[in-house]
N, C-alpha and C positions, 0 to 999 in steps of 0.2 A: 722306525718308530722311537721317540723318546721315552725310555722308561724312567728318567731320573724326574725328580720332583721340581726341576727349574723349568721355566719356560723357555720354548725354542726361539730362537732369534727371529725378529721380524723380517719376513720376505718384502724387501722394499720393492720388488717388480710386481708381485702380486698386489700389494698396496697399492702402488701407482696406477696399475690397471684398473683396480677397484675404484678409486676415487675418479678416474677419468670417466669411467663407463656409467657411474651412479649418477641417477637423476637427481636424488635428494640424499644429502648427508646430514648427520648430527654430530657435532663435536662438543664434548662435554669436558671442559679443564677443570681441573684444581689448581689453586692458585699457590699456596705456601708448600714449598717442596717438589712442585712439578712445573709452574711457569716462573716462579722465582725461587731460589735457594733457601732453605731454613736459616735464619741468622739470629744472633744472640738477642738483640732487640728488633721485635716486630716491625716498628715504624721504618726500618732500614730495609725493607723487603717491597721495595717500590718498583714499578715495572721500567724494564730499560726501554729505551727509543725503538731497539731492534723487537722487542716483544710486542709493543704496540703496533709495530709496521705489520707483523705477521698477522697479528688479530684481525687488525682492519682489512688486510689484503683476503683473508677468509671470509670476512664479513661482507666483503663487496660482492662475492659471488652468491647470485640469487639461489642457487641450489644448495648452499650451506646455511644450517643452523647453528649457532656457536653461541655457547653459556659458557660462563665463569661459575663454578660451584664453590663457595669457598666459606671458610670460620669466621672470615672476616666481616664488619659491620657494614650497614648500607652506606654511612659517610664515607668510609674508605673506597669501597668500590665505585660509588659515584665521583669521587675526586679523581681517582687515577684510572677509570675504566668507564666511566659513565658518557664520555662525549663520542665513543665509538658507535656510530650507525650500526641499527640490526644487531648489537651484541646483549644477549639475554645476562641478567644477573641473578644470582642466588646467595643472598647473605645469610651469615650464621647458620650454615649446612641445611639451607632449604626453608629457614624460618620465616624467611621475607625474600619475595619474588619480586623482578620487575622485567616483564616481558620486552622484547625488543622493540620498538617503534610503535606499539599499539596503545602504551600507557606511559603517563609519566612519573605515576606514584607507584610505590612500593605495595604489595599486596601480602598482608600480615596473615601468616598461614595459622598464626597461633593466637588470634584475636580473642578467641574463646576459652584458651586454655587457662588452667589454673595453676598459676605462676607462684604460689605461695610457698613451694617448696625452697625456692630461691633463697630466702632469710636463713632457714635452717642450714643450707649448704654454707651460705657466706660467714655465719657465725664459727662453723667447724674449720672452714679456710683461713679466717681471721686468727684462730689458734695456732694453725700451721705457720702461717705468716711470722707471728710474733716470735715464735719459737726457731724460727730457721731464717736468719739474715741473707739477704738476696733472692728472698723468693717473693712474688707479687701474686697480686689476687686481680683478675679481669672479669669485669662483671659488663656483660652485654644484655640486652633486651630479653634474650630467649635463653641465656646460658650464663654460668658463672665457673671459672676456670683458676685452678691454684696452679701457676706457672714455677716450676723448681728448677728450671734451666740453669739459673744463675746463681743457685743456692751457694753460700760460701763452703758448705761442706755437704754435697751432694748425698754423701752415703747417711750422714746423720738426719739429713732432711728426710728420705725415704724411712729410715729407722723409726723415726718420729711418727711418721704416716701410719707404719704397719703396727706399732706398739699402740698407738691411740685409735 
């Protein structure tokens, strides 16, 4: 028995046998940091030809249901992954869903949500950005994020946030 807090290594034989005998399989993949590495500039995290090949192969098997669940927006997912048959897409962490093969349009899961909070968050993040060179605001339909990864002085940027 593993008494550590670390997960045990995946038993590849058990995984392979389970895959082969399963009548239905569900694959849920995160995009950034799982299918592609975390990079300084998010636009650089484009799928490789190898990744696209593997996703297409998984999707070709009718026993497999494959979804990409991402913080990326709809345009990004459509542009880079939208041509893979039978691939489901979830943009902005589930705020928008595009079920594979059944519909061509995205379903807006937040169509009735009150999004008035975004302006308040934007104003706060604008102050952070103005006082911390290299930081940027990313605004999507369902969220707003302050990116500090490329701050000129990361320690100062984070201190500013915690003080304010």
